[in-house]
C-alpha atoms as an extended CHARMM CRD file, in Angstrom:
* protein
*
       286  EXT
         1         1  MET       CA              0.0000000000        0.0000000000        0.0000000000  PROA      1               0.0000000000
         2         2  ASN       CA              2.8980000000        2.3820000000        0.7550000000  PROA      2               0.0000000000
         3         3  ARG       CA              4.3490000000        1.6500000000       -2.6840000000  PROA      3               0.0000000000
         4         4  LEU       CA              1.0290000000        2.4750000000       -4.3280000000  PROA      4               0.0000000000
         5         5  ARG       CA              0.8250000000        5.7150000000       -2.3520000000  PROA      5               0.0000000000
         6         6  SER       CA              4.2350000000        6.7710000000       -3.6890000000  PROA      6               0.0000000000
         7         7  GLU       CA              3.1930000000        5.9360000000       -7.2690000000  PROA      7               0.0000000000
         8         8  ILE       CA              0.1760000000        8.2560000000       -7.2540000000  PROA      8               0.0000000000
         9         9  LYS       CA              1.2170000000       11.5150000000       -8.9510000000  PROA      9               0.0000000000
        10        10  HSD       CA             -2.1550000000       13.2660000000       -9.1940000000  PROA      10              0.0000000000
        11        11  ASN       CA             -5.0300000000       13.7600000000       -6.7980000000  PROA      11              0.0000000000
        12        12  PHE       CA             -8.2720000000       15.6030000000       -6.1750000000  PROA      12              0.0000000000
        13        13  LEU       CA             -7.6830000000       16.1300000000       -2.4520000000  PROA      13              0.0000000000
        14        14  LYS       CA             -8.9470000000       19.5700000000       -1.4500000000  PROA      14              0.0000000000
        15        15  GLN       CA             -8.5940000000       19.6910000000        2.3300000000  PROA      15              0.0000000000
        16        16  ILE       CA             -6.8010000000       17.9320000000        5.1970000000  PROA      16              0.0000000000
        17        17  ILE       CA             -8.1170000000       18.4380000000        8.7240000000  PROA      17              0.0000000000
        18        18  PHE       CA             -6.4480000000       17.0760000000       11.8520000000  PROA      18              0.0000000000
        19        19  ARG       CA             -8.1680000000       17.7780000000       15.1760000000  PROA      19              0.0000000000
        20        20  LEU       CA             -7.4510000000       16.9230000000       18.8140000000  PROA      20              0.0000000000
        21        21  ASP       CA            -10.1740000000       17.7200000000       21.3800000000  PROA      21              0.0000000000
        22        22  TYR       CA             -9.4220000000       17.7330000000       25.1020000000  PROA      22              0.0000000000
        23        23  GLU       CA            -10.3060000000       19.2270000000       28.4990000000  PROA      23              0.0000000000
        24        24  GLY       CA             -8.5700000000       19.9270000000       31.8080000000  PROA      24              0.0000000000
        25        25  ILE       CA             -6.5190000000       22.8430000000       30.4590000000  PROA      25              0.0000000000
        26        26  MET       CA             -6.7680000000       26.5660000000       31.2860000000  PROA      26              0.0000000000
        27        27  ASP       CA             -6.0130000000       29.5640000000       29.0770000000  PROA      27              0.0000000000
        28        28  SER       CA             -2.8910000000       30.2390000000       31.1740000000  PROA      28              0.0000000000
        29        29  ASP       CA             -1.6700000000       26.7010000000       30.3630000000  PROA      29              0.0000000000
        30        30  ILE       CA             -2.0980000000       27.3410000000       26.6620000000  PROA      30              0.0000000000
        31        31  GLU       CA             -0.1410000000       30.5950000000       26.9390000000  PROA      31              0.0000000000
        32        32  LYS       CA              2.7960000000       28.5990000000       28.3350000000  PROA      32              0.0000000000
        33        33  CYS       CA              2.3330000000       26.1020000000       25.5290000000  PROA      33              0.0000000000
        34        34  ILE       CA              2.4530000000       28.8480000000       22.8990000000  PROA      34              0.0000000000
        35        35  VAL       CA              5.6810000000       30.2340000000       24.3550000000  PROA      35              0.0000000000
        36        36  SER       CA              7.1820000000       26.7530000000       24.1010000000  PROA      36              0.0000000000
        37        37  LEU       CA              5.9380000000       25.9640000000       20.5840000000  PROA      37              0.0000000000
        38        38  ARG       CA              5.9910000000       29.2270000000       18.6460000000  PROA      38              0.0000000000
        39        39  GLU       CA              9.6400000000       28.8880000000       17.5820000000  PROA      39              0.0000000000
        40        40  THR       CA              8.8810000000       25.3720000000       16.3250000000  PROA      40              0.0000000000
        41        41  PHE       CA              5.8870000000       26.6720000000       14.3700000000  PROA      41              0.0000000000
        42        42  LEU       CA              7.9630000000       29.5070000000       12.9280000000  PROA      42              0.0000000000
        43        43  HSD       CA             10.7120000000       27.1730000000       11.6880000000  PROA      43              0.0000000000
        44        44  ALA       CA              8.0020000000       24.9360000000       10.1630000000  PROA      44              0.0000000000
        45        45  GLY       CA              6.8670000000       27.8540000000        7.9840000000  PROA      45              0.0000000000
        46        46  PHE       CA              3.9800000000       29.2170000000       10.0700000000  PROA      46              0.0000000000
        47        47  LYS       CA              5.1680000000       32.8090000000       10.0000000000  PROA      47              0.0000000000
        48        48  LYS       CA              1.9830000000       34.7060000000       10.8460000000  PROA      48              0.0000000000
        49        49  MET       CA              0.3410000000       34.6000000000       14.2800000000  PROA      49              0.0000000000
        50        50  GLU       CA             -3.0540000000       35.9060000000       15.4210000000  PROA      50              0.0000000000
        51        51  ASN       CA             -5.4120000000       35.3060000000       18.3220000000  PROA      51              0.0000000000
        52        52  ARG       CA             -9.1330000000       35.6960000000       18.8640000000  PROA      52              0.0000000000
        53        53  THR       CA            -11.6900000000       35.1180000000       21.5900000000  PROA      53              0.0000000000
        54        54  GLU       CA            -14.4260000000       32.5240000000       21.1160000000  PROA      54              0.0000000000
        55        55  ASN       CA            -17.5790000000       32.2720000000       23.2000000000  PROA      55              0.0000000000
        56        56  GLN       CA            -18.8900000000       28.8810000000       24.3090000000  PROA      56              0.0000000000
        57        57  PHE       CA            -22.4250000000       28.6130000000       25.6460000000  PROA      57              0.0000000000
        58        58  ASP       CA            -24.1070000000       25.9620000000       27.7900000000  PROA      58              0.0000000000
        59        59  VAL       CA            -27.7700000000       25.8240000000       26.7730000000  PROA      59              0.0000000000
        60        60  GLN       CA            -30.4580000000       24.2780000000       28.9730000000  PROA      60              0.0000000000
        61        61  ILE       CA            -33.7910000000       23.2870000000       27.4240000000  PROA      61              0.0000000000
        62        62  LYS       CA            -36.8190000000       24.0150000000       29.6270000000  PROA      62              0.0000000000
        63        63  MET       CA            -39.4300000000       21.2590000000       29.5650000000  PROA      63              0.0000000000
        64        64  ASP       CA            -42.1040000000       23.0840000000       31.6000000000  PROA      64              0.0000000000
        65        65  LEU       CA            -45.1520000000       23.3710000000       29.3270000000  PROA      65              0.0000000000
        66        66  ASN       CA            -46.2600000000       26.5150000000       31.1760000000  PROA      66              0.0000000000
        67        67  ILE       CA            -43.2020000000       28.4180000000       29.9910000000  PROA      67              0.0000000000
        68        68  SER       CA            -43.8040000000       30.6000000000       26.9460000000  PROA      68              0.0000000000
        69        69  ASP       CA            -42.0820000000       29.7730000000       23.6560000000  PROA      69              0.0000000000
        70        70  ASP       CA            -39.9680000000       32.9080000000       23.9800000000  PROA      70              0.0000000000
        71        71  ASN       CA            -38.2490000000       31.3980000000       27.0250000000  PROA      71              0.0000000000
        72        72  ALA       CA            -38.0100000000       27.7720000000       25.9330000000  PROA      72              0.0000000000
        73        73  PHE       CA            -34.2820000000       27.6400000000       26.6750000000  PROA      73              0.0000000000
        74        74  SER       CA            -31.7770000000       29.4430000000       28.8820000000  PROA      74              0.0000000000
        75        75  ILE       CA            -28.0490000000       30.1310000000       28.6090000000  PROA      75              0.0000000000
        76        76  ASN       CA            -26.3300000000       29.0910000000       31.8150000000  PROA      76              0.0000000000
        77        77  ASN       CA            -22.7440000000       30.0420000000       31.0940000000  PROA      77              0.0000000000
        78        78  ASN       CA            -20.7000000000       32.0770000000       28.6280000000  PROA      78              0.0000000000
        79        79  ASN       CA            -17.2480000000       30.4810000000       28.6180000000  PROA      79              0.0000000000
        80        80  LYS       CA            -14.7120000000       32.5660000000       26.7010000000  PROA      80              0.0000000000
        81        81  SER       CA            -11.6600000000       30.9200000000       25.2130000000  PROA      81              0.0000000000
        82        82  ILE       CA             -8.6030000000       32.3830000000       23.4680000000  PROA      82              0.0000000000
        83        83  VAL       CA             -7.6900000000       30.7080000000       20.1680000000  PROA      83              0.0000000000
        84        84  TYR       CA             -4.1580000000       31.1550000000       18.8130000000  PROA      84              0.0000000000
        85        85  SER       CA             -3.7970000000       30.8080000000       15.0290000000  PROA      85              0.0000000000
        86        86  PHE       CA             -0.5900000000       30.3050000000       13.0460000000  PROA      86              0.0000000000
        87        87  TYR       CA             -0.5650000000       30.6860000000        9.2510000000  PROA      87              0.0000000000
        88        88  SER       CA              1.8790000000       29.6210000000        6.5510000000  PROA      88              0.0000000000
        89        89  GLU       CA              2.0780000000       30.9220000000        2.9950000000  PROA      89              0.0000000000
        90        90  LYS       CA              0.7690000000       27.5580000000        1.7070000000  PROA      90              0.0000000000
        91        91  LYS       CA             -2.7720000000       27.7750000000        3.1080000000  PROA      91              0.0000000000
        92        92  GLU       CA             -1.8330000000       25.8310000000        6.2380000000  PROA      92              0.0000000000
        93        93  ILE       CA             -3.3240000000       26.8430000000        9.5960000000  PROA      93              0.0000000000
        94        94  LEU       CA             -2.4840000000       25.6130000000       13.0960000000  PROA      94              0.0000000000
        95        95  GLU       CA             -4.9020000000       26.5740000000       15.8790000000  PROA      95              0.0000000000
        96        96  ILE       CA             -4.6030000000       25.9870000000       19.6330000000  PROA      96              0.0000000000
        97        97  SER       CA             -7.0190000000       26.7390000000       22.4620000000  PROA      97              0.0000000000
        98        98  LYS       CA             -7.7110000000       25.2490000000       25.8870000000  PROA      98              0.0000000000
        99        99  ASN       CA            -10.2150000000       22.9090000000       24.1900000000  PROA      99              0.0000000000
       100       100  PHE       CA             -8.6790000000       21.8930000000       20.8490000000  PROA      100             0.0000000000
       101       101  PHE       CA             -5.6180000000       21.7180000000       18.6170000000  PROA      101             0.0000000000
       102       102  THR       CA             -6.1320000000       21.6550000000       14.8390000000  PROA      102             0.0000000000
       103       103  LEU       CA             -4.2500000000       21.6400000000       11.5690000000  PROA      103             0.0000000000
       104       104  THR       CA             -6.1620000000       22.6530000000        8.4290000000  PROA      104             0.0000000000
       105       105  VAL       CA             -4.5630000000       22.4650000000        4.9810000000  PROA      105             0.0000000000
       106       106  ASP       CA             -6.3250000000       23.7770000000        1.8690000000  PROA      106             0.0000000000
       107       107  ILE       CA             -4.9460000000       22.3460000000       -1.3670000000  PROA      107             0.0000000000
       108       108  ASP       CA             -5.0950000000       23.8940000000       -4.8270000000  PROA      108             0.0000000000
       109       109  GLU       CA             -3.0750000000       23.9760000000       -8.0430000000  PROA      109             0.0000000000
       110       110  GLU       CA             -0.9580000000       26.9050000000       -6.8490000000  PROA      110             0.0000000000
       111       111  HSD       CA              0.2790000000       25.2280000000       -3.6690000000  PROA      111             0.0000000000
       112       112  GLY       CA              0.1480000000       21.6240000000       -4.8550000000  PROA      112             0.0000000000
       113       113  TYR       CA             -0.4000000000       18.3930000000       -2.9720000000  PROA      113             0.0000000000
       114       114  GLN       CA              0.7470000000       18.3370000000        0.6360000000  PROA      114             0.0000000000
       115       115  ARG       CA              1.2290000000       14.8040000000        1.9630000000  PROA      115             0.0000000000
       116       116  PHE       CA              0.1420000000       14.3410000000        5.5650000000  PROA      116             0.0000000000
       117       117  ASP       CA              3.5130000000       12.7260000000        6.3190000000  PROA      117             0.0000000000
       118       118  LYS       CA              4.9700000000       16.2160000000        6.1590000000  PROA      118             0.0000000000
       119       119  TYR       CA              3.1250000000       17.2230000000        9.3410000000  PROA      119             0.0000000000
       120       120  VAL       CA              3.5130000000       14.0970000000       11.5000000000  PROA      120             0.0000000000
       121       121  ASN       CA              6.6190000000       15.2100000000       13.4280000000  PROA      121             0.0000000000
       122       122  LEU       CA              5.2610000000       18.7120000000       14.0230000000  PROA      122             0.0000000000
       123       123  LEU       CA              1.8890000000       17.4380000000       15.2370000000  PROA      123             0.0000000000
       124       124  ALA       CA              3.4410000000       14.7860000000       17.4830000000  PROA      124             0.0000000000
       125       125  GLU       CA              5.7580000000       17.2960000000       19.1760000000  PROA      125             0.0000000000
       126       126  SER       CA              2.8540000000       19.7260000000       19.6360000000  PROA      126             0.0000000000
       127       127  ILE       CA              0.5100000000       17.0980000000       21.0980000000  PROA      127             0.0000000000
       128       128  LYS       CA              3.2070000000       15.9660000000       23.5430000000  PROA      128             0.0000000000
       129       129  ASN       CA              3.6640000000       19.5720000000       24.6870000000  PROA      129             0.0000000000
       130       130  ILE       CA             -0.0840000000       20.1430000000       25.1210000000  PROA      130             0.0000000000
       131       131  LYS       CA             -0.5230000000       16.8610000000       26.9980000000  PROA      131             0.0000000000
       132       132  GLU       CA              2.2420000000       17.6630000000       29.4760000000  PROA      132             0.0000000000
       133       133  ILE       CA              1.1430000000       21.2390000000       30.1760000000  PROA      133             0.0000000000
       134       134  SER       CA             -1.5040000000       20.1750000000       32.7200000000  PROA      134             0.0000000000
       135       135  PRO       CA             -1.8300000000       17.1610000000       35.0880000000  PROA      135             0.0000000000
       136       136  TYR       CA             -5.5950000000       17.3370000000       34.4890000000  PROA      136             0.0000000000
       137       137  PHE       CA             -5.3190000000       16.8400000000       30.7210000000  PROA      137             0.0000000000
       138       138  GLN       CA             -7.9440000000       14.4630000000       29.3290000000  PROA      138             0.0000000000
       139       139  VAL       CA             -8.3100000000       13.7880000000       25.6180000000  PROA      139             0.0000000000
       140       140  GLN       CA            -11.7730000000       13.4100000000       24.1030000000  PROA      140             0.0000000000
       141       141  ARG       CA            -11.1180000000       12.7760000000       20.4120000000  PROA      141             0.0000000000
       142       142  ILE       CA             -8.2800000000       12.5270000000       17.9050000000  PROA      142             0.0000000000
       143       143  GLY       CA             -9.1920000000       12.5630000000       14.2300000000  PROA      143             0.0000000000
       144       144  LEU       CA             -7.8100000000       12.8950000000       10.7050000000  PROA      144             0.0000000000
       145       145  ARG       CA            -10.1530000000       13.8660000000        7.8990000000  PROA      145             0.0000000000
       146       146  LYS       CA             -9.4700000000       14.2260000000        4.1740000000  PROA      146             0.0000000000
       147       147  ILE       CA            -11.9710000000       15.7440000000        1.7460000000  PROA      147             0.0000000000
       148       148  ASN       CA            -11.5920000000       14.8740000000       -1.9480000000  PROA      148             0.0000000000
       149       149  ILE       CA            -13.6330000000       16.7920000000       -4.5340000000  PROA      149             0.0000000000
       150       150  CYS       CA            -13.9010000000       16.5100000000       -8.3240000000  PROA      150             0.0000000000
       151       151  LEU       CA            -16.4210000000       17.6240000000      -10.9750000000  PROA      151             0.0000000000
       152       152  LEU       CA            -18.2030000000       15.7010000000      -13.7410000000  PROA      152             0.0000000000
       153       153  GLN       CA            -20.6190000000       17.0810000000      -16.2870000000  PROA      153             0.0000000000
       154       154  ASP       CA            -22.0120000000       13.6400000000      -17.1320000000  PROA      154             0.0000000000
       155       155  LEU       CA            -23.4200000000       11.7070000000      -14.1730000000  PROA      155             0.0000000000
       156       156  ASN       CA            -23.2640000000        8.5020000000      -16.2100000000  PROA      156             0.0000000000
       157       157  LYS       CA            -19.4520000000        8.7260000000      -16.1390000000  PROA      157             0.0000000000
       158       158  VAL       CA            -19.1760000000        8.2580000000      -12.3670000000  PROA      158             0.0000000000
       159       159  PRO       CA            -18.4790000000        4.4870000000      -12.8330000000  PROA      159             0.0000000000
       160       160  ASN       CA            -15.5360000000        5.4220000000      -15.0740000000  PROA      160             0.0000000000
       161       161  TYR       CA            -13.6960000000        6.6450000000      -12.0040000000  PROA      161             0.0000000000
       162       162  PHE       CA            -15.2450000000        5.1720000000       -8.8610000000  PROA      162             0.0000000000
       163       163  THR       CA            -16.1350000000        1.6660000000       -7.7770000000  PROA      163             0.0000000000
       164       164  ASN       CA            -19.7430000000        0.6200000000       -7.4950000000  PROA      164             0.0000000000
       165       165  ALA       CA            -19.2000000000        0.0900000000       -3.7610000000  PROA      165             0.0000000000
       166       166  ALA       CA            -18.3620000000        3.7940000000       -3.3930000000  PROA      166             0.0000000000
       167       167  PHE       CA            -21.0060000000        5.2550000000       -5.7330000000  PROA      167             0.0000000000
       168       168  ASN       CA            -23.8060000000        3.0440000000       -7.0190000000  PROA      168             0.0000000000
       169       169  ILE       CA            -25.3720000000        6.0660000000       -8.6860000000  PROA      169             0.0000000000
       170       170  LYS       CA            -25.8620000000        4.4050000000      -12.0860000000  PROA      170             0.0000000000
       171       171  GLU       CA            -28.1400000000        1.7480000000      -10.6130000000  PROA      171             0.0000000000
       172       172  VAL       CA            -30.1240000000        4.4130000000       -8.7690000000  PROA      172             0.0000000000
       173       173  VAL       CA            -30.5140000000        6.6050000000      -11.8460000000  PROA      173             0.0000000000
       174       174  ASP       CA            -31.4850000000        3.6190000000      -14.0340000000  PROA      174             0.0000000000
       175       175  GLN       CA            -34.0420000000        2.4880000000      -11.4760000000  PROA      175             0.0000000000
       176       176  PHE       CA            -35.6880000000        5.9200000000      -11.4170000000  PROA      176             0.0000000000
       177       177  GLU       CA            -35.1130000000        6.9840000000      -15.0070000000  PROA      177             0.0000000000
       178       178  GLU       CA            -38.2860000000        9.0520000000      -15.0190000000  PROA      178             0.0000000000
       179       179  CYS       CA            -36.6420000000       11.3780000000      -12.4550000000  PROA      179             0.0000000000
       180       180  ASP       CA            -33.6870000000       13.7790000000      -12.6590000000  PROA      180             0.0000000000
       181       181  CYS       CA            -31.0090000000       13.1610000000      -10.0270000000  PROA      181             0.0000000000
       182       182  LEU       CA            -30.1140000000       16.3700000000       -8.1560000000  PROA      182             0.0000000000
       183       183  ALA       CA            -28.1510000000       14.9080000000       -5.2410000000  PROA      183             0.0000000000
       184       184  SER       CA            -27.0800000000       11.6670000000       -3.6000000000  PROA      184             0.0000000000
       185       185  ASN       CA            -25.6920000000       11.2550000000       -0.0770000000  PROA      185             0.0000000000
       186       186  ILE       CA            -24.2190000000        8.0400000000        1.3060000000  PROA      186             0.0000000000
       187       187  VAL       CA            -22.7250000000        7.6740000000        4.8000000000  PROA      187             0.0000000000
       188       188  THR       CA            -21.1220000000        4.4530000000        6.0120000000  PROA      188             0.0000000000
       189       189  VAL       CA            -19.5150000000        3.9890000000        9.4350000000  PROA      189             0.0000000000
       190       190  PHE       CA            -16.6880000000        1.4740000000        9.8300000000  PROA      190             0.0000000000
       191       191  THR       CA            -14.3370000000        0.3590000000       12.5800000000  PROA      191             0.0000000000
       192       192  LYS       CA            -10.7920000000       -0.7540000000       11.7680000000  PROA      192             0.0000000000
       193       193  ASP       CA             -7.8930000000       -1.3920000000       14.1430000000  PROA      193             0.0000000000
       194       194  LYS       CA             -9.9580000000        0.1510000000       16.9690000000  PROA      194             0.0000000000
       195       195  TYR       CA            -10.4800000000        3.3680000000       14.9760000000  PROA      195             0.0000000000
       196       196  GLN       CA            -13.8510000000        4.5800000000       13.7770000000  PROA      196             0.0000000000
       197       197  VAL       CA            -14.3000000000        5.7790000000       10.2060000000  PROA      197             0.0000000000
       198       198  ASN       CA            -16.9820000000        8.0410000000        8.7780000000  PROA      198             0.0000000000
       199       199  TYR       CA            -16.9960000000        7.2670000000        5.0470000000  PROA      199             0.0000000000
       200       200  VAL       CA            -19.0860000000        9.9190000000        3.2840000000  PROA      200             0.0000000000
       201       201  ARG       CA            -19.8620000000       10.0560000000       -0.4430000000  PROA      201             0.0000000000
       202       202  ASN       CA            -21.8270000000       12.9620000000       -1.8180000000  PROA      202             0.0000000000
       203       203  ILE       CA            -23.0300000000       13.9930000000       -5.2760000000  PROA      203             0.0000000000
       204       204  GLN       CA            -24.5520000000       17.4430000000       -5.7780000000  PROA      204             0.0000000000
       205       205  GLN       CA            -25.8060000000       19.0680000000       -8.9700000000  PROA      205             0.0000000000
       206       206  GLY       CA            -24.7920000000       22.6610000000       -9.6130000000  PROA      206             0.0000000000
       207       207  ILE       CA            -24.1280000000       25.2510000000      -12.2830000000  PROA      207             0.0000000000
       208       208  VAL       CA            -20.6220000000       26.1710000000      -13.4260000000  PROA      208             0.0000000000
       209       209  LYS       CA            -19.7630000000       29.2170000000      -15.5340000000  PROA      209             0.0000000000
       210       210  GLU       CA            -17.3080000000       28.4000000000      -18.3150000000  PROA      210             0.0000000000
       211       211  ASP       CA            -14.6020000000       30.7760000000      -19.5460000000  PROA      211             0.0000000000
       212       212  ASP       CA            -16.9240000000       31.9010000000      -22.3550000000  PROA      212             0.0000000000
       213       213  ARG       CA            -19.6120000000       32.6630000000      -19.6890000000  PROA      213             0.0000000000
       214       214  ARG       CA            -21.7600000000       29.7040000000      -20.6810000000  PROA      214             0.0000000000
       215       215  GLU       CA            -23.4940000000       28.0130000000      -17.7650000000  PROA      215             0.0000000000
       216       216  THR       CA            -23.0980000000       24.2420000000      -17.6250000000  PROA      216             0.0000000000
       217       217  THR       CA            -24.8240000000       21.7320000000      -15.3920000000  PROA      217             0.0000000000
       218       218  THR       CA            -22.0920000000       19.9750000000      -13.4100000000  PROA      218             0.0000000000
       219       219  TYR       CA            -22.0030000000       17.3820000000      -10.6310000000  PROA      219             0.0000000000
       220       220  GLN       CA            -19.7070000000       17.8210000000       -7.6450000000  PROA      220             0.0000000000
       221       221  ILE       CA            -18.3960000000       14.4610000000       -6.4070000000  PROA      221             0.0000000000
       222       222  VAL       CA            -17.1840000000       14.3980000000       -2.7890000000  PROA      222             0.0000000000
       223       223  LEU       CA            -15.2590000000       11.5620000000       -1.1750000000  PROA      223             0.0000000000
       224       224  ASP       CA            -14.8740000000       12.4440000000        2.5230000000  PROA      224             0.0000000000
       225       225  VAL       CA            -13.0290000000       10.0890000000        4.9220000000  PROA      225             0.0000000000
       226       226  ASP       CA            -12.7530000000       10.8370000000        8.6570000000  PROA      226             0.0000000000
       227       227  VAL       CA            -10.6710000000        8.4250000000       10.7930000000  PROA      227             0.0000000000
       228       228  PHE       CA            -10.8820000000        8.9920000000       14.5500000000  PROA      228             0.0000000000
       229       229  LYS       CA            -10.7540000000        7.5750000000       18.0430000000  PROA      229             0.0000000000
       230       230  GLU       CA            -12.8030000000        8.8200000000       21.0140000000  PROA      230             0.0000000000
       231       231  GLY       CA            -12.4990000000        8.5810000000       24.7950000000  PROA      231             0.0000000000
       232       232  ASN       CA             -9.7460000000        9.4440000000       27.2700000000  PROA      232             0.0000000000
       233       233  ARG       CA             -9.3750000000        5.8240000000       28.3970000000  PROA      233             0.0000000000
       234       234  GLU       CA             -8.7940000000        4.7090000000       24.8080000000  PROA      234             0.0000000000
       235       235  ILE       CA             -6.4830000000        7.5060000000       23.6490000000  PROA      235             0.0000000000
       236       236  LEU       CA             -4.4390000000        8.8160000000       26.5990000000  PROA      236             0.0000000000
       237       237  PRO       CA             -2.3280000000        5.6400000000       27.0700000000  PROA      237             0.0000000000
       238       238  LEU       CA             -1.3000000000        5.9670000000       23.4100000000  PROA      238             0.0000000000
       239       239  LEU       CA              0.0900000000        9.4840000000       23.9080000000  PROA      239             0.0000000000
       240       240  ILE       CA              2.9640000000        8.4560000000       26.1820000000  PROA      240             0.0000000000
       241       241  ASP       CA              5.7200000000        9.8320000000       23.9470000000  PROA      241             0.0000000000
       242       242  VAL       CA              6.3940000000       11.3610000000       20.5380000000  PROA      242             0.0000000000
       243       243  GLU       CA              7.0010000000        8.0190000000       18.8170000000  PROA      243             0.0000000000
       244       244  ASN       CA              3.6790000000        6.5980000000       19.9830000000  PROA      244             0.0000000000
       245       245  ILE       CA              1.8510000000        9.7570000000       18.9130000000  PROA      245             0.0000000000
       246       246  LYS       CA              3.4820000000        9.5300000000       15.4840000000  PROA      246             0.0000000000
       247       247  SER       CA              2.3030000000        5.9190000000       15.2640000000  PROA      247             0.0000000000
       248       248  ILE       CA             -1.3110000000        7.0270000000       15.8870000000  PROA      248             0.0000000000
       249       249  LEU       CA             -1.1000000000        9.6660000000       13.1690000000  PROA      249             0.0000000000
       250       250  GLU       CA              0.5080000000        7.2760000000       10.6830000000  PROA      250             0.0000000000
       251       251  THR       CA             -2.1130000000        4.5940000000       11.3980000000  PROA      251             0.0000000000
       252       252  GLN       CA             -4.9560000000        7.0480000000       10.8310000000  PROA      252             0.0000000000
       253       253  ASN       CA             -3.3610000000        8.1770000000        7.5800000000  PROA      253             0.0000000000
       254       254  THR       CA             -2.9130000000        4.5850000000        6.3830000000  PROA      254             0.0000000000
       255       255  ILE       CA             -6.5370000000        3.6740000000        7.1200000000  PROA      255             0.0000000000
       256       256  GLU       CA             -7.7080000000        6.7920000000        5.3060000000  PROA      256             0.0000000000
       257       257  PHE       CA             -5.6390000000        5.9730000000        2.2110000000  PROA      257             0.0000000000
       258       258  GLU       CA             -6.8070000000        2.3530000000        2.1180000000  PROA      258             0.0000000000
       259       259  ILE       CA            -10.4480000000        3.4280000000        2.0750000000  PROA      259             0.0000000000
       260       260  PHE       CA             -9.7850000000        6.1760000000       -0.4520000000  PROA      260             0.0000000000
       261       261  ILE       CA             -7.9210000000        3.9560000000       -2.9280000000  PROA      261             0.0000000000
       262       262  LYS       CA            -10.5660000000        1.2050000000       -2.6850000000  PROA      262             0.0000000000
       263       263  SER       CA            -13.1150000000        3.8080000000       -3.7880000000  PROA      263             0.0000000000
       264       264  LEU       CA            -11.3990000000        4.2710000000       -7.1750000000  PROA      264             0.0000000000
       265       265  ASN       CA            -11.5290000000        1.8980000000      -10.0950000000  PROA      265             0.0000000000
       266       266  ASP       CA             -8.3340000000        0.4580000000      -11.5820000000  PROA      266             0.0000000000
       267       267  GLU       CA             -8.4070000000        2.6040000000      -14.7190000000  PROA      267             0.0000000000
       268       268  PHE       CA             -8.6430000000        5.8170000000      -12.7120000000  PROA      268             0.0000000000
       269       269  ILE       CA             -5.7910000000        4.7270000000      -10.4370000000  PROA      269             0.0000000000
       270       270  THR       CA             -3.6450000000        4.0270000000      -13.5040000000  PROA      270             0.0000000000
       271       271  GLU       CA             -4.3760000000        7.5180000000      -14.8540000000  PROA      271             0.0000000000
       272       272  LEU       CA             -3.4220000000        9.0850000000      -11.4930000000  PROA      272             0.0000000000
       273       273  LYS       CA             -0.0180000000        7.3850000000      -11.7460000000  PROA      273             0.0000000000
       274       274  GLN       CA              0.8440000000        9.0270000000      -15.0830000000  PROA      274             0.0000000000
       275       275  ASP       CA              3.2440000000       11.9720000000      -15.3220000000  PROA      275             0.0000000000
       276       276  VAL       CA              0.5610000000       13.9980000000      -17.1190000000  PROA      276             0.0000000000
       277       277  PHE       CA             -3.1320000000       13.5910000000      -16.3380000000  PROA      277             0.0000000000
       278       278  LYS       CA             -4.9470000000       13.8920000000      -19.6780000000  PROA      278             0.0000000000
       279       279  ASP       CA             -8.5960000000       13.0560000000      -18.9160000000  PROA      279             0.0000000000
       280       280  SER       CA            -10.5290000000       16.2920000000      -19.5250000000  PROA      280             0.0000000000
       281       281  ALA       CA            -13.9050000000       14.7780000000      -18.6300000000  PROA      281             0.0000000000
       282       282  ILE       CA            -13.1380000000       15.0190000000      -14.9120000000  PROA      282             0.0000000000
       283       283  LYS       CA            -12.2800000000       18.3890000000      -13.3860000000  PROA      283             0.0000000000
       284       284  GLY       CA            -10.3970000000       19.1440000000      -10.1820000000  PROA      284             0.0000000000
       285       285  VAL       CA             -7.5840000000       16.5880000000      -10.5530000000  PROA      285             0.0000000000
       286       286  ILE       CA             -4.2000000000       18.2610000000      -10.0280000000  PROA      286             0.0000000000
């Protein structure tokens, strides 16, 4: 599988999102964490830093039938949290608060494909630092999500690129040929190696303006894979050191790639291995 990954030269990956959710940390802890990590972030190319304040609300629903609709719920607490954001010139964003740590990477033709392997060391060092900043640290969720998007003008060509297991749209359209298909949403939940996977496939009809200003009906095809683990008891023992954290990240990335590649048919995979991608029927492959 690693060999196949290295052979793929083109992709339609549009966004990578890594997220760690936790509790037991105060804003003052995160300030210490930022002081410790900002030089590391700077050397990794995250040269711009900002911060903002986010409000978190606890909402209580009132079940008393005598209460008017205008007062059907109450806000018990307004919990403010400082979020520190670090930006690179390649549409990469790191964000840290007392509740979460995230990496978001937007991918386009200008900045090219960024393999997740590039971020593993940086994320592992950061997670270790966050974990050790407070003795009350408890992790709630660790997840890696990749969103792949391409465009097709002809819905009947979906089987040319994707397996029937991923998109069985042809059978659906043939079954209801008297109807026009505007959208299709499929969500499948897996478990693999004690990780949970949300495997989401989405087709949405839209209108695209061509260079000559003509409007063309086009279908957006989304292949969205989210690999995650939940629960402090499950995750915390795995965060004992940098090497173990790296192993978690690499495992999540491997599971994600396995599901992604099994969603593509052999002909499409062969095309993605070529030095030049020549298929003009599918848009968004870079």
